[in-house]
N, C-alpha and C positions, 0 to 999 in steps of 0.2 A: 087453464090449470085450476083445479078445484081446491076447496078447503082441505079435503082428506089428503091431498098431495102435500100441502104445505105443513099439515100436522105430522105427516109421516117424515118429512124432512127434519122437523124440529125434534123428532124422537132420536136422530143421530146426534147424540150428545157430544161427540168427539168431532163433529163437522167443523172444519176451519174455514173452508173456501166454498162459495155457493154462487153460481150464475144462473139466473132466471131469465129465460127468453120466451115470452108468451104474448099472444095478442090480447088476452084478458086473464085477469085473476078473479076467482070467486071466493066469497067468505060467507060462513054461516054465523048468524047472530047468536047461536048456541050450539052446542053439539047435537046433531041429529035433527034440527029444525031448520025452518026457511032459510032463504038465501038473501044476503044483503048485496044489492046491486051498487057498485061504486059510482055509476053514472046517475043513480037516483038520489037527488039532493034532499029528499024527504027522509031518508034514513041517516040518522045521526051516528056519529062515531061512538057516542055515549052508550048505545045499545049494545055494543060489542062487550061481551063479558068474559071471553076466552082468549086472551092475546097469545100469540105464538112466542115461544121462548127458545132462543138459540144461544146456549151458554158459552160455546167454545168458538163461535163464528168470528174470524178477524177480517175476512175479505168478502164483500158482497157486491155482485154486479146485477143490476135489474135492467132488462130491456123490455118495456112494455108501455102502455099509455100512462101518461102523466097521473091521472086520477087513480089508476090502479096502483101504481107505486106509492101514492099518498096514502091509499087505504092499507097497503101492506105495512108501511111505517107506523101507521096509527094503531095496528093490531098486533105489532111484534115488539119484541124486546131484544137488544143486542149488547150484552153487558161487556163484551170483549172486542167490539168492532174497531178495526183500525182504518179500513179503507172502504169507501163506497163509490161505486160507479153507476150513474143512472143515465141510460139512453131512452129518451122518450120518443114515441111515434109521432109522426106528423100526419094529420089527416090528408089522405090522398085525393079526396074529392074537392079540395080547395087548392087549385093549382095557380090561380091568379094572385099575384102578390098584394093587390089591394085588399083581398078578403082577409089577409092575416093582419092587417092594420089595427083590427078590433079583437084579434085573437087573445084570449085571457088564460094565463097559467097562474095559479095561486101559489106563488113561490114563498110567501110569508107563512102560509099554512104548512107548506112542504117542510121548511126549516124548523118550525115549531114541532112537528111530528117527529122529524129527525132528532131533535134534541131530547124529546121525550123517550124515543126509542133507544137513545145512547146515553142517557143521563147518568148511568152507572159505569160508563166505559171511559175511563180517563185516557185511553190510548187512541181515541178516534181523532185522527188529524188529517186524513187524506180524502179529498172530495173531488170527483170528476163528473161533470155534467155535459151532455151533448145531445143534439138531435140527430135521430137516425137517418142516415143516407142510404139510398138504394140505387142499383144500376137500372132498375126499371123506369121507363120514361116519365110516367105520372108522378112517381114518388120523387124522382130526381128534380122534376120541375117544382113539386110541392116544397122540396127542401130549400131550393133556391128562392122561392117566393117567400117562404117563412123567414129566411135570413134577411132578405131585403126589407121586409115589411113589419117584422115583428117589433112592437114599440118597446119592449122591455119594461122594467120597473124602476120607479124613482129610487135613487140612491138612499135618500133619507128615509124612505119607506122600508127598504129591504135591510139596510145595514144593521139596525138594532137586533134583527133575528139572526143575522150572520155573526155578529160580534159575540154570541154566546159560546162559539167554538174556539178551539186552540189549533188552527190549521198550520200545517207545514206545506200542504199541497192544496191549492185552490185553482181548479182548472174549469172554467166554463167556456166551451168552444163555441158559443153562440152569443148574440147580443143580450146578455142577462139584464144589463142596466140600460135605462132609457138614455142617460147621458153621464158622462164622467168629467169632473174637473180636477185640476191639480190639487185642490183641498181634499177631494175625495180620495185620490190616490195616496195623499199623505196620511190620511185617516187609516187606510188599509194597511200601509206599511208600518205605521205605529202600533196598530193592533196586533199584527202578526209579523214581528220582526224576524222570526225564524223560518220564514217561507223558503222552500227550495224550488217550487214550481209555482208559477202564477200565470193565469189566462185571464186577461181583461178585455171585454168587448162591449162596445155600446151600440145602441140602435142606429141602423143606417138612415133612419128618418130624421135623425137629429143632425142639423146642418154643421155644427161646430165639432171639432175633434181635438184630442190632445196633441200638443206639439212635441218637438224633440226634448224640451226641457223636462218632460216627464221621466226620461231615462236618467237625468241627473238626480231626481228625487229617489228613484228606485235604487240606483247605485249606492247612494249614501245611507239609505234606510234599511236595505235588505242585503246584508253582507254575505248571506249563505245561498243566495239565489243562483241557480244553474240553468234554469230554463225559463224563458219569458216570451209571452205571446200578447201582443198589445196592438191597439189601433194608433196610428200616427198620421198626422198631417204636416209634413215639413214645408209649410207655406213660405213663399219668398218674403212676406211681409214680417215674419217673426224675427225678433231679436235674438239671434242664436248665441249661445254661451261661447262657442269656439271663436268668436270674433275677438275676445278678450284673451284668448290663450296665446302663449308665447312660442308654441311649436309643438310638433308631435312628441318631443321628449319630455314636455311638461305634463306628465299624466298625473292627475290628482288622485286617482283611485287604482287600486290593484284588485279589481273585482273578479270573483271566480266564475262569472257567467259564461257558459259554453255555447248556449243555443239560444238565438233570438229569432222570433218569427214576427213579422210586421204585416198588418193589413192596412193598406192605404185606402182612404175614402175614394169613392167613384170620381174619376178625372183628377186625382190629386197626386198621382204617383210622379216622383221627380224625373224630369226628362233632361237628357244631355249630360255630358261628363262633368261639367262644372257643378250642376245641382246634385248629382249622385255623389260626386267626390266630396262636396261640402257636407253632405248628410253623413256619410260614412267616416269622414274624418273625425266628426264628433262622436259617432258610435265607437270607433276604434279607441279614442281617447278615454271614454268612460268605461268601456269593457275591453281592456287590452288583451285578455285571455279568450276572446270569442273565437270559436272554431267553426260554427255554422251560422250563416245569416240567410234567412229565407223570406220570401214575400208569399203570404198565403194566396191561394188561387182566388180568382174572381168567383165569388159564391153565386152571382146571378147568372146562371147557365142559360137563361132564356134571353139575356141581353147580347150575347156574342156567340158567334158560331165556334165550332171546335177548333178551327185552325188559328183564329185570333187568340182564343184562350190559351193555346199551347204556346204561341209566340210570346204572350205576355209572361207566361210562367218561365219561359227560357230567358227572357230578358231579366226578369226579377231574380231568379235564383242564381244562375251561373254568372251573369253580368255583375251582380252586386258583389258576390264572393271574389271575383277577379279584381275588382277595384279595391275591395277590403284588403285583399292579400298584398296589393301594392303598398298600402300604408304599413302593413305589418313588416314587409321587407324593408321599408325605410327606416322603421324604428330598429329593426334588428341590425342593419348596417350601422346606425348611430350608436347603438350600444356596443358594438364590436370595435368602434373607433374610440369610445370614451371609456369603456370598461373592459380592457384587454383581459384581465383575469377572469372575468365571468365567461368571455368567450372561449378562453382556454379550458375552463371547467367544463363548458357544454361540449367542447371537442372530446375532452377525456371521457365523457359519458356517451358520446355518440358512436365511437368506433374504437376497437381495441388498438388499431394501428396508430391513432392519435394520442393514446393514453400517456406514453412515456415522454414525447415531446411537449405535450400540454403540462404534464407534471413538472418538467424541467423549468418552464416559464413561470408557473404558479409558486414554486418554491425557490426561485432564484433570488427574490428579495422579500424577506419576512419582516414585517414591521410591528409584530405584537409579541416579541420575545420568544422564549422557548416553549411556551405553553402548548402550541400546536404539535410540536414534536413529541411531547410526553403524552398527548392524546392519542397517539398511535399505539400505545401500550395498553393492553386489556386490563392490567392490574393497577392502572393509574386511577384512583378513586377519590371521591370527596369524603372528608371525614365528617361523620355525623355525631351528635346533632350539630346543625349550623347555629352558631351563636352570633347574633348581630348581622350586619350586612356583608361581613367577610366570609368567604368560602375557602376553606384549607384543603389542599389536595396533597396526596402522598402516594407512594408505591407500596401496595399490599404484597409483600413478598419479593423474591428475586425476579430478575428478567430472563425469560426463556431465551435460548440461542436463536430460535426462528424469529421471535419478535425483535430481538436485538438486531439481526440482519435487516429486518424490515425498517427499523428505524434509521439504521445506517444508510440504507439506500436513498432515503429522503434527506437526511442530513447532508449527504454527499452533494445534493443539488444546490444548497444554500450558498450564495455568493455575498449577500448583503444581509445584515441582521441589526435591527434596531428595536427599541422598546416604546416607539412613539404612540401606538395604538393598544398597548397592553391594557387588560382589564385591571384597575386598581383593587377590585374586590375579590379577585382570584389570587391566592397566595399558595406558593409551593413550599412545602416543608424542607428545610436544609438538608435533611437526611436523604431526600429524594436525589439530590445532585450527587451525593457521595455514592449512592447505589449505582447510578449510571456510569460514573467514572470508574468504579470498581469493576463493573461488567466489561468495560472497554479495555481493561488491562493497560492503561497508559496511553492508548491511542486517542488522538483528538476527536471530539464529537463532530466538529465541522472542518474536515480537512481541506476543503476548498474555499473557506471563508476568506473574503478579501476586504470587506468594509464592515466595520463594527462601531455602533453608537449605543453606549449604555447610559441609560437614564432610569434608575430604579425608584419606585415609589417607596414610601416610608415603611411599608409592611413587608417589602421584599428583602431577602437576605443577600448580602454581598457574597455569600458562598457560591452563588451562581457563576461567579467569575472563573471557577475551575472548569467550566464547561466551554469557555470561550477562547481557548487557545487554538491557534492554527498556524500551520507552517507557511501559509500563503497570504496571511493578513498584511495589508498595505496601508489601511487607514483606520485609526482608532480615536474615537471621540469618547472621553469619560466625562460625562455631564453631571451625574449625581450617582453616588454609590451608597451612601448611608446618611442618616439624620445626624449622626455624630460626626462633627467636623474633623476630629483628629483620626477617627476610624477610617475616614474616606482616603486620607493620604496613605495610611498603613496598608489598606486594601489595594490601592492603586500601586503602591510600591511592590507588594508581593506579586501582583499580577504581571506587572511589566518586567519584573526580574525573570520570572519563568517564560514569558512571551519572548523576551530577547534571545533566549536559547532556542526557541522554535523558529523565529524569523527575525533576525537583526536588521533586515533590509526594509524596515518600515519607512513609508514616504510621508505620512501625515500623522501627527500626534496632537490632539487637542485636549487640554485639561482645564475645565472652566472653574473648578473649585480650588480654594487656596492650597498651594503646594508647599511641602516642608522642604527643608534644605536637602535631605536624603533623596526625595523624589525629584527635586530639580537637578541634582547631580547625576541621578540615574538616566534621566531624560537626555541629558547632554552627552553622556558617555557611552550608553548602550545601543543607540540608534544613529550610526554615523551617516546614514543615507537619507535622512529626513529632508523633505522638500518643503513641508508646511509644519510650523510649530506655534502653538498658542499655549502660554503658561499664565497662571494667575498666582502671583507670589504671595505667600502668607505675610501678615503684618510683622512677624518677629524674625523674618529672613531678609537679609540684605544681599543684593545682587552685586558681586564683587567683579573686579577687573578680570580675574581668572575665569569667571563665568562668561564674560563677553569673549574672551580668547577661545574658550570651548565652543561657543556659538559660531565663531568665524571659522573653526575647523570643520563645520558641517558643509562640505564642498558643494552639495546639491541644494542648500537652503535657498528658497525663492521667496517665501513669505514668513515673516516673524511678527508675532503679536505678543506683547508683554504688558501685563497689567500689574502695576506696582502701587498699591494703595495703602492707606493707613500710615503706620510708622515705618513700613518698609521703604527702602531707598537704595540708591546706587552707592556702593562703597569702593571708591577708586584710590583709596589712600596708598595702597601698595603699588600703584602704577607710577611710572616715571613721568615727570611733567612733559607734556607734549607727545607722549607715546600713543600711538593709534593702531588699530587692528582693521584689516581690510575684509569687507564681505563682498567678494567678487561677483557673486551671482544673485545677491538679494535684490528683488524687484519691488516688494511691497513690505513696508515697515509701519506697524502701528504700536504706539506706546501710550500708556495711561499712567501717568505719574505727576508729581509736582513740577511746576514750570522750571524751576532751577535744576531739578534732576534731568529734565530732557536736555537742557543746555549742556549739562555735564556729560551726558551720554554722547551727544553729537560731537563734542570736542575730542572724543577718543575713538571715533570709528570713521570709516570712510566707505562709501557705498556708490562706486562708479556706475552701476547698472540700476540704481534705484529709480523706479517709475513713479511710485506714489508714497506719500508719507502722511500718516494720520496721527494727529496730536490731541490727546485728551488730557487736560490739566485739572488736578484736583483744586477744590476751593474749600479751605478749612480755617477761616479767620474767626474772630469774635463776632457774634451776631449783631446786626444793626450797626455796623461800622463800615466805613467807606473802604472799598478795596483799592489797593495801590495800583498804579499803572503798571502793566507788565512790560518787560524789555523785549518788545517785538523786534526792533531793528537787529538786536543780537541774535534772536532766534533765526531770522531770515538769512542773515549773514552766515550763521553756523550751517543752516541748510544748504546754502550756495557752495560752501567749501566741502561739506560731507557728500552731497549728491548734486553734482554739477549738471546732471542730465534729468533732474526731476521734472515731471509733467503734471503731477496732481498733488495738491496740497489741501488738507482738510483739518479743521481745528474746532474744538468744542469744549466747554467745561464739563466736568464729570457730573453725572446725574445718578450715580449708584449710591450715594450716601443719603443723608437726611434731606428732604425736599427743601427745608428752609434755607440750607446753605446755597442751593442752586437759585432760589428766588432772591435771596439777599444779593447775590453776585449780579443777577440780572438787573435788579433795581438800583443798585449803587455803583456799578463799575463805571468810571468816568469816561472810558474810551480814549481813543487817540485820533489825531488828525491824519488824513491820508498823506498830507504833505510831509509829515514827520517820519513816515515809514516808507515813502515812495521809492527812495533810492534803493533800499534793501529789498523791498518787495518786488519791484519791477525788474530787478536783476534776474529774477527767476523766469524762465521760459515756459510758462504754464498753459495748459489746455483745460484744467479744472481747478477751481478755487472755491472753497467752501468754508466760511466762518458761520458756524451755527450759533451765534450769540451776537449781541450788539457790540461789535468791535469799534466802530467809528463814533466819535462824538458828534460828527456831522458828516454828511455825504452830499455833495452838490453835483450839478451837472457838469462842472468842470472836472470833478473827480472822475466821473463816468467817462469823460472824454479821454482821460489818461489811460483807462482800461481799454478803450477802443484802439488807442494807438499802440499800446504795449502788447496786448493779447488779442489780435483780430480774429484768431482761429479758436477762441476759448469755446468750450462745449458745456461747461457746468460752472455757474456763478451764483454764490449765495453770499450777500453783503447786507449788513443791517446796522442801524444807528442806536445810540444809547437810549435808555428808558429814563434817565435822570430828569430831562426837561425836554420831552419829545416835541411839544408844541412850540418851544422856542428854537429848537435845533433846526437848521435847514434840512428839508426832506425833499426828495425828488418829486416833481410834479408828475401827474399821471401821463403827460405827454412824452415823458422820457421813455415810455415803452415803444413809442414810434421810432425814437432814435436807436434804441436797442435793436428793433427789427431790422433797421437799415444797416447798422454798423457791425452787428455780430450775426453774420448769416449762418454759422455753424452751431449756434447755441441751442442746446437740447433741454437744459434744466436751469430754471431761474427762480431765485427767491430773493425778494427785495422789499424795501419800505417805500410806500407811495402816498403822497398827499393827494386825496381825492376831493378836496374841497371845491376845486374848479370843475368838477365833473359836469355840472348842468350848464357851464358856459361853452361847452363844445357845440359849435354850430353845425358840424357835419362829421360824419364818420371819416376816418383816414382812407386813403386809397387801398385797394385790395392788394395784399401781399401773400406770398407763398412760403412764408417762414416755416422752418421745420421744428420749432419749439415743441417739446412734448409735455413737459411739466412746468407749471407755473404756480408759485406760492406768494401770496401778497400779505404784508402787514399794512393794514389800512389806517391812515391818519386823517382826522377831520372827516370821518365817515358818518353819514346819517344813515342809520340802519333801517331802511324801508325797501320795499319790493321795487319801486320805481328806480332807485339808484342802483339796486342790484341788476335789474334788467339792462339799464343803460351801460354799466360797466362790462357786463359779460358780452353785450353786443359789440362794444368797442374792442375788447380783447379778441373776440372771435374773428373780427375783421383783420386784426393784426396777425394773429397766429391760427390759421384755419385747421392746423393739424394737432391741436392740443389733445392730450389723452387725460391730463389731470389738471384741475384747477381748484385751488383751495385758499381760503383765508385763515390766518393763524395768528396767535399771540404767544409770546414766551412766558408760558404759565405752566404750572404743574399739571399732572393728569387729572387730579381731583377737581381743579377749578373750571376746566373746560373752556370752550370758546366763548368770547364775550359778545359776538355779533351773531344773532340767531338768523336774521334774514340772509346774511352773507353765506351761511351754510348751504343755501339752496342754489349757489352759483353754478356748481358743477353740474347738477341735473338739468338746469336751464341751458347751460352750454351744450349738453348732449342733444337737447331738443333742437337748438339751432343748427347743430351739425347735421341731424337727421333731416331737417328741412332743406338744408343745402344739398344733401345727397339725393332727396327726392326731385329737387329742381334740376339737377344734372342729369337724372334719369329721364325727366320729361323732355329736356332739351337734346337727348340722344347723345350726351357726352361721356357716358359711362365707359365707352370703349377707349378713351384717352388715358386710362389707367390713372385716374385721379383717385386718390386715397379716400375711401369711405370711412366714417367714424369707426374707430377701433379701440378697444381697451388694451391692446398689445402694442408696445412701442418698439420701434426698430433699433438695432444696435447701432450706437453712435460712432463706431469705428475705433473707439479707444480699447486698450487692452482691459479685458475683463478679469477681475481678481475675486477670489474667495475671501470674504471678511467675516470671520466668526464673531469678532468684537464689534458690534454696531455702536454708533455714536448717537446719543440722544440730545436733543435740544428741546427742552420742555417735553411735549407729548409727541414731538415729531422725530422720525428716524432719518438720519442723513441718507440721502439717496445719491449714490456714487455710481460711476460707470462701471 
């Protein structure tokens, strides 16, 4: 192609795309005079005085000799160029690969000329470079020889010229670089973080190659990459990152890469399912959205015959994709098991037949309030401008009939509604609720709602309650309605009054904020079918005997939780002496009040079916004074009379007030001797006993023997000694754990004080037991906090209780003070390591088929009746764990 042809092309000022395919390009050093030969090195580019100008060209493709393309770039200007593709010819007379080992292409000059030609083009971002392939034998052999033998250019030599550009596509389909290291790839990814397509190949003459860890770097630094072509050597000696992964579901990136093409160095392709599977597991973890995984064909066509080449391509392409699909299927199954809602959403999008069943599942339980429902309306908008972090939403106009029907079709599916995951920064104007109620003309928004839990943030209006009536509502939890304490009760009162007209057959009512007298009376009179009732009584309200009578008339009441704190108390002055009311079906009773108030309550009620009793007593004396001994025998005698069939007893001081009150009680309470309360306590036939405070002034092995004799089937045991003089008080030796393992075979949860001063005198570990203890909490006395003691103690405990799920050391302190023993906090992780080692040994010995339990974070049911306890008991920073 001559100079006149190029000048003619440049005259097309609107030309946007150009493809030049020529064996040679000829240029004039001036218009109408001699010819400049690109192959003649004596002719300098500085003699060219008439560059070609293409003002509108955006896409240029050049297929010619390398030097001719270089001359074109040196003599032309492309101010609007966006994409350049250069396919250079390979000399067909050099078919032996050794002749290409000294073949030289001046890529530095090429990129310098390219920068000069596009220096006024801010849009130039796409570059494609490749060597020309041909079906003719000589040229095909020459191409293979070039790929195998071309030495490439040193990275440090070439990269300064490349870094002048702002590439989003850099595709070199041949070994442009002599060698590439991880640092080189890091430099490329940092220079061009917006890359969409990247082809990187290094010379085959270089013996080393990038490992799989290069994919890690690319995934982290190139978030927009969708096509990657790279050389990889997954050698067996490389420390691969997936060895530290926790499984296929622990994916660190959600990378958008869709197409991965890999070239393996000669004789380095992974062989066997194990090697291929290991490589592809890492690829799938890094690029979970990968759709195509290909192995580039063997470029050296003179090394293999056609049949072998085809078999390798078959193995690399289809085989790799089959194995990769197995990992994708495994992840998909795992997601379906763990994320049911996402699976339902995918079904709804897959087929119209699945849409309605999937929507039924998705909308059955809504945990972010009513905001998703309003999002179904097209006129539900955000008010502008947005001031601060809060976004205010409102309805712009009335609701159309068609959209109202659409909203109702989704609200009809809702069975459970709570506000656990509502966005606190999204606030709906109160008038929005009124507009929806008016559009429904008195009909409930959620006609099939059965479970409701309301916990509003401080910016939300309690007027939302007018949307939450339902004729099928069974369970109501009112956690928080307003920042104003008195407004909460009035809002709850108005809501429950109207709800009682919709559905008086409520089975569960939980109100955690302080209730007024009117709210208390309404709760007892309007819902006669309650099965669970939890009330927090306000300080200026007294619970009278008539309230207790009203409670006893709730024939289905199974669980009752009363929190009576502050100045509130029981007022039984109107009751006749000795008069009692019977709760025939009450099984679980929890009371938080002063110690004497609880004695008063127990003297006026009888609960023949009571299974568990939880007692939380308030502590409000003067600070820094000694607490008086509480009348525990009277309490246990009253419990025996009130609930002769009681099985579970829990007691703890209140921790809801000021922390110093709790601390003073723990530090100054004198405690009692077990012998003083033994007659009353052991008259109860218990399977669970939990004192979440230092009840005893001393606790000896003889006291423990009494528990063995009285309650051999106990499953839950928490007992502790006083803090007043812990070093002088007798404390159980660590060997007591061995006695517990022998004498209490059904114990699942144990919390106890232990003197570990004799820990190092143990000559040998105890014999191996198969005790079923799940939770163990230890208060350590005479403990030297170092790793050696920690390891020895955990090994001893693991030998006694091989099925432990939770092991912890604790102190009776407030949350702010934290644990006093730092090394002991590592006991549980070390226990897990011991359990895992035993699990591995069982597998080595072939005993896994014997159904021996492997380490698990999930404990089995202990066989006791499980109850729902909205009011949890706190002992310091610990929550009482009950059956």
